[in-house]
Every structure is written in C-alpha cells, then in structure tokens.
C-alpha positions in Angstrom: 113.0 -10.7 -80.9 113.8 -14.1 -78.5 111.3 -13.9 -75.4 112.5 -15.3 -71.7 110.4 -15.7 -69.3 112.3 -15.1 -65.9 110.4 -17.4 -63.3 111.2 -17.2 -59.6 110.4 -20.3 -56.7 109.0 -19.9 -53.3 110.4 -17.3 -51.0 112.0 -14.9 -53.1 109.4 -12.3 -52.9 111.5 -11.9 -49.7 114.6 -10.9 -51.4 116.2 -7.8 -49.6 114.7 -9.5 -46.1 115.4 -12.7 -45.9 118.9 -13.7 -45.1 120.5 -11.3 -46.6 123.8 -12.9 -45.6 122.9 -15.3 -47.8 120.8 -13.9 -50.6 122.0 -10.4 -50.5 120.2 -7.1 -49.7 118.7 -6.6 -53.7 115.1 -7.0 -53.9 113.3 -9.0 -56.6 111.9 -5.8 -57.9 115.5 -4.4 -58.1 116.9 -8.0 -59.6 113.7 -7.5 -62.4 115.1 -3.9 -62.9 118.4 -4.7 -63.5 117.0 -7.7 -65.8 115.0 -5.7 -67.8 118.0 -3.0 -68.7 119.9 -5.5 -69.6 117.4 -7.0 -71.7 117.0 -4.1 -73.5 120.5 -3.8 -74.6 120.4 -7.6 -75.5 117.4 -6.7 -77.5 115.1 -9.5 -76.3 111.8 -9.3 -74.3 111.7 -10.7 -70.4 108.3 -11.3 -68.7 108.4 -12.0 -64.6 106.8 -14.3 -62.5 107.1 -15.3 -58.8 105.2 -18.2 -57.2 105.0 -19.5 -53.9 103.6 -22.9 -54.9 105.0 -25.6 -56.7 101.8 -26.1 -58.7 101.4 -22.5 -60.1 105.3 -22.9 -61.1 104.2 -25.8 -63.3 101.4 -23.9 -64.9 103.9 -21.0 -65.7 106.4 -23.2 -67.3 103.2 -25.1 -69.0 101.9 -21.8 -70.2 105.8 -20.3 -71.7 105.5 -23.3 -73.9 103.0 -21.0 -76.2 105.6 -17.8 -76.2 108.7 -18.1 -74.8 111.7 -19.2 -76.4 113.6 -19.6 -73.4 113.3 -19.9 -69.1 115.7 -18.3 -66.7 114.2 -20.0 -63.7 115.5 -19.9 -59.8 113.4 -23.0 -58.2 114.7 -22.3 -54.6 114.2 -24.6 -52.3 111.7 -26.9 -54.9 115.1 -27.3 -57.0 116.1 -30.0 -54.0 112.9 -31.8 -54.0 110.3 -31.1 -56.9 110.1 -34.0 -59.4 107.0 -32.3 -60.7 109.2 -29.4 -61.6 111.5 -31.4 -62.9 109.2 -33.2 -65.1 107.5 -30.0 -66.3 111.4 -28.6 -67.4 111.4 -32.3 -69.5 108.0 -31.6 -71.0 108.2 -28.1 -72.4 110.7 -28.2 -75.1 112.6 -25.3 -74.3 115.6 -24.3 -72.9 115.7 -23.6 -69.2 118.7 -21.9 -67.3 118.5 -22.8 -63.7 120.0 -19.9 -61.3 120.7 -19.7 -57.7 121.7 -16.9 -55.6 124.2 -18.6 -53.5 126.4 -21.2 -54.2 124.1 -24.5 -53.4 127.0 -26.2 -53.7 128.9 -24.5 -50.7 125.6 -24.6 -48.1 124.0 -27.2 -46.4 124.4 -30.8 -47.3 120.5 -30.9 -48.6 121.0 -28.4 -50.8 123.4 -29.9 -52.5 121.7 -31.7 -55.2 119.3 -29.9 -57.6 116.6 -32.7 -59.2 115.8 -29.6 -61.6 119.5 -29.1 -62.6 119.4 -32.5 -64.2 117.0 -31.3 -67.1 118.5 -27.8 -67.2 120.3 -26.7 -70.2 122.6 -25.4 -67.5 122.8 -24.3 -63.7 124.3 -21.2 -62.8 124.6 -19.9 -59.0 126.8 -18.2 -56.5 127.1 -14.7 -58.0 123.9 -12.9 -56.6 122.0 -11.3 -58.6 124.2 -11.3 -61.0 123.2 -14.6 -61.4 120.3 -13.6 -63.3 121.9 -11.8 -65.9 124.1 -14.0 -66.4 121.5 -16.5 -67.1 119.4 -14.4 -69.3 122.9 -14.1 -71.5 123.0 -18.0 -71.3 119.3 -18.5 -72.1 119.5 -16.0 -75.0 122.3 -18.3 -76.2 120.1 -21.6 -76.5 117.3 -19.6 -78.5 116.6 -20.8 -81.6 116.7 -18.5 -84.4 113.1 -17.3 -85.4 113.0 -18.9 -88.8 113.4 -22.6 -87.4 110.4 -23.7 -86.1 110.2 -24.8 -82.7 111.8 -28.0 -80.5 108.9 -30.3 -79.6 108.8 -31.4 -75.8 110.4 -35.5 -76.0 107.7 -37.6 -76.4 107.7 -41.4 -76.4 106.5 -42.7 -79.4 103.2 -44.4 -79.2 103.4 -48.3 -79.3 101.7 -49.6 -83.0 99.1 -52.5 -82.8 100.4 -55.9 -84.7 97.1 -56.1 -86.7 97.1 -55.0 -90.2 
C-alpha cells in the first residue's frame, strides 16, 4: 500500500481564519479529513505534518525517506524563499508534488516564483482545498510499485584517486 506524507508549511495551521478570501474557509483539520477519506478509497496510507519553522520542514522531508513513497507538500511562503527546502526536496529521492490553495501566479509578484517547484515533480494550485486531493492523486501516480527498489537520492560521484 503506497505511503504518502502530506506536509504543510508556515501559517497553514491558521486556515479557516487567515484571509478566507484568499485561502478559503476550510480548516487544516477539515482538509486532512477530506484527504483521509480519499486516501481510504484509493487504498493508500497518509501521514500529516504541519510546521511553521523551515528546519522542522527539512527534518520532516529527511524523515520521509525512511517510510514514504511520495510527498504532497505545501511549503506556503517558504516556496518563494527557501533554498534549504529546495535542496531537501532534491536530496530525498522521493517524488514531491507541490500544492497551493491559491493560484500563486495570479498573486503578488514576489509569490509568482517558487524555488521548491523547480525540483518538485509537479505543482497544483489555485483549487482551494481540492488542490490537496488532486495532489494526492498525482503523488500516487508517481509511486513506484513496491516490488521495485526505491530510487536513491541523486548523488555526485566521488572523485577517484589517480594513484594505483
């Protein structure tokens, strides 16, 4: 059974009260409940995490290497600023689907570029809470069958000594 981490970045714990005109009225708990229902019907296991700090999100991505088959990640404001999260996504060797509640390309100019999207398998945004359900379906489509070994993270070959 595929295992998916649903990871949420800063301020998403305030969904439902924070700028409902932009982010909608659904709470994070309501979004998680909808994802759990869909995951049950798709026969996959989901785990949820939300962190406001960048380092904790990096740690969660690193930990996912040990158990997850894919990640659905809403890095929120960090998508526009975090080289550390971009590097963590590149390093873990798992498919990551970036999701956003709003259409970041239709917002302020500083939100229109996502550093994390550059290394994600794909990006879904602008569909409100539905973005997470679409993200789960996309992540499942990227999971390798369990009979195949998990991909290794991208590595740079070590330099070989010229001495024999």
